[in-house]
VEXMARBA-294140 format. One record per residue (C-alpha): residue number from 0; chain; x, z, y. Coordinates in nm, 4 decimals, padded with zeros to 6 digits, m for minus. Example, Ala and Ser with C-alpha at 12.3 -4.5 7.8 and 13.67 -1.06 7.14 Angstrom:
residues 2
- 0 / A / 01.2300 / 00.7800 / m00.4500;
- 1 / A / 01.3670 / 00.7140 / m00.1060;
//
This chain:
residues 111
- 0 / A / 00.5182 / 03.8745 / 08.4523;
- 1 / A / 00.5222 / 04.2512 / 08.4511;
- 2 / A / 00.6692 / 04.4377 / 08.1516;
- 3 / A / 00.3391 / 04.5960 / 08.0548;
- 4 / A / 00.1935 / 04.2468 / 08.0069;
- 5 / A / 00.4316 / 04.1536 / 07.7234;
- 6 / A / 00.2366 / 04.1563 / 07.3984;
- 7 / A / 00.4883 / 04.2870 / 07.1424;
- 8 / A / 00.4752 / 04.6016 / 06.9383;
- 9 / A / 00.7609 / 04.8454 / 06.9286;
- 10 / A / 00.8032 / 04.7909 / 06.5529;
- 11 / A / 00.8252 / 04.4119 / 06.6029;
- 12 / A / 01.0862 / 04.4622 / 06.8699;
- 13 / A / 01.2864 / 04.6874 / 06.6363;
- 14 / A / 01.2647 / 04.4199 / 06.3625;
- 15 / A / 01.4048 / 04.1622 / 06.6043;
- 16 / A / 01.6924 / 04.3918 / 06.6992;
- 17 / A / 01.7644 / 04.4649 / 06.3316;
- 18 / A / 01.7732 / 04.0920 / 06.2490;
- 19 / A / 02.0037 / 04.0270 / 06.5452;
- 20 / A / 02.2379 / 04.3030 / 06.4291;
- 21 / A / 02.2412 / 04.1635 / 06.0755;
- 22 / A / 02.3409 / 03.8183 / 06.1994;
- 23 / A / 02.6121 / 03.9654 / 06.4201;
- 24 / A / 02.7488 / 04.1599 / 06.1235;
- 25 / A / 02.7427 / 03.8459 / 05.9063;
- 26 / A / 02.9406 / 03.6491 / 06.1665;
- 27 / A / 03.2013 / 03.9242 / 06.1849;
- 28 / A / 03.2353 / 03.9304 / 05.8048;
- 29 / A / 03.2750 / 03.5507 / 05.7804;
- 30 / A / 03.5578 / 03.5501 / 06.0329;
- 31 / A / 03.7264 / 03.8589 / 05.8861;
- 32 / A / 03.7150 / 03.7010 / 05.5395;
- 33 / A / 03.8931 / 03.3964 / 05.6837;
- 34 / A / 04.1643 / 03.6028 / 05.8523;
- 35 / A / 04.0288 / 03.6156 / 06.2076;
- 36 / A / 03.9525 / 03.9176 / 06.4231;
- 37 / A / 03.6881 / 03.8664 / 06.6925;
- 38 / A / 03.6191 / 04.0749 / 06.9988;
- 39 / A / 03.2623 / 04.1971 / 07.0325;
- 40 / A / 03.2213 / 03.9476 / 07.3146;
- 41 / A / 03.3407 / 03.6604 / 07.0912;
- 42 / A / 03.0978 / 03.7567 / 06.8138;
- 43 / A / 02.8089 / 03.7380 / 07.0598;
- 44 / A / 02.9279 / 03.4022 / 07.1945;
- 45 / A / 02.9463 / 03.2551 / 06.8419;
- 46 / A / 02.5945 / 03.3849 / 06.7761;
- 47 / A / 02.4537 / 03.2500 / 07.1030;
- 48 / A / 02.6411 / 02.9231 / 07.1510;
- 49 / A / 02.7797 / 02.7895 / 06.8261;
- 50 / A / 02.8241 / 02.8624 / 06.4576;
- 51 / A / 03.1136 / 02.9654 / 06.2370;
- 52 / A / 03.1792 / 02.6183 / 06.0920;
- 53 / A / 03.2133 / 02.4590 / 06.4353;
- 54 / A / 03.4446 / 02.7372 / 06.5541;
- 55 / A / 03.6605 / 02.7096 / 06.2399;
- 56 / A / 03.6834 / 02.3310 / 06.2885;
- 57 / A / 03.7863 / 02.3798 / 06.6509;
- 58 / A / 04.0550 / 02.6298 / 06.5472;
- 59 / A / 04.1868 / 02.3953 / 06.2776;
- 60 / A / 04.1626 / 02.0586 / 06.4518;
- 61 / A / 04.1257 / 02.1282 / 06.8226;
- 62 / A / 04.3727 / 02.0450 / 07.0965;
- 63 / A / 04.5943 / 02.3454 / 07.1701;
- 64 / A / 04.6146 / 02.4524 / 07.5339;
- 65 / A / 04.7314 / 02.7503 / 07.7343;
- 66 / A / 04.4658 / 02.8696 / 07.9756;
- 67 / A / 04.5368 / 03.0228 / 08.3148;
- 68 / A / 04.5591 / 03.3741 / 08.1629;
- 69 / A / 04.8144 / 03.2618 / 07.9024;
- 70 / A / 04.5691 / 03.2649 / 07.6129;
- 71 / A / 04.6019 / 03.0037 / 07.3400;
- 72 / A / 04.2867 / 02.7959 / 07.3658;
- 73 / A / 04.1592 / 02.5389 / 07.1192;
- 74 / A / 03.9399 / 02.2560 / 07.2485;
- 75 / A / 03.7258 / 02.0148 / 07.0485;
- 76 / A / 03.3829 / 01.8598 / 07.0967;
- 77 / A / 03.3179 / 02.0422 / 07.4245;
- 78 / A / 03.3900 / 02.3824 / 07.2722;
- 79 / A / 03.6813 / 02.6073 / 07.3640;
- 80 / A / 03.7935 / 02.8986 / 07.1489;
- 81 / A / 04.0185 / 03.1381 / 07.3414;
- 82 / A / 04.2630 / 03.3499 / 07.1413;
- 83 / A / 04.5155 / 03.6150 / 07.2352;
- 84 / A / 04.8493 / 03.4354 / 07.2020;
- 85 / A / 05.0216 / 03.7492 / 07.0696;
- 86 / A / 04.7647 / 03.8784 / 06.8191;
- 87 / A / 04.5636 / 03.5659 / 06.7362;
- 88 / A / 04.2424 / 03.7612 / 06.7986;
- 89 / A / 03.9520 / 03.5480 / 06.9185;
- 90 / A / 03.8585 / 03.6573 / 07.2696;
- 91 / A / 03.5677 / 03.4268 / 07.3471;
- 92 / A / 03.3975 / 03.0986 / 07.2608;
- 93 / A / 03.2755 / 02.8749 / 07.5433;
- 94 / A / 03.0585 / 02.5632 / 07.5251;
- 95 / A / 03.1718 / 02.3436 / 07.8124;
- 96 / A / 02.8751 / 02.1060 / 07.8400;
- 97 / A / 02.8379 / 01.7394 / 07.7563;
- 98 / A / 03.1071 / 01.6153 / 07.9958;
- 99 / A / 03.3592 / 01.8964 / 08.0254;
- 100 / A / 03.6317 / 01.9078 / 08.2827;
- 101 / A / 03.8956 / 02.1520 / 08.1724;
- 102 / A / 04.0632 / 02.3523 / 08.4485;
- 103 / A / 04.3703 / 02.1861 / 08.5973;
- 104 / A / 04.5644 / 02.5101 / 08.5485;
- 105 / A / 04.5486 / 02.4704 / 08.1703;
- 106 / A / 04.8422 / 02.2989 / 08.0030;
- 107 / A / 04.9276 / 02.1609 / 07.6612;
- 108 / A / 05.0716 / 02.4054 / 07.4125;
- 109 / A / 05.3519 / 02.2952 / 07.1850;
- 110 / A / 05.4655 / 02.5526 / 06.9333;
//
């Protein structure tokens, strides 16, 4: 399909972008209110792949691991939440599929 064949008005496209931005802002506010700082990348991953409640549950109840880069990673229900081990900032959120195989380089984290 060529671009000029897409049937969408410019104003409709701007409405979609505005709605997207509003949801992104809402996600950021929810996490900030609960004491978490997310990278821009992490905010987009929450928006695209999960929701705040699932991420909060993974942070609270997930298995704690150190990934290959030394980030503290929480794993639960096929979701990993990667955080900077020094700042606690959320770096990214990754859905690992229905039968995830975590990398062998990751190891358990005991505080």
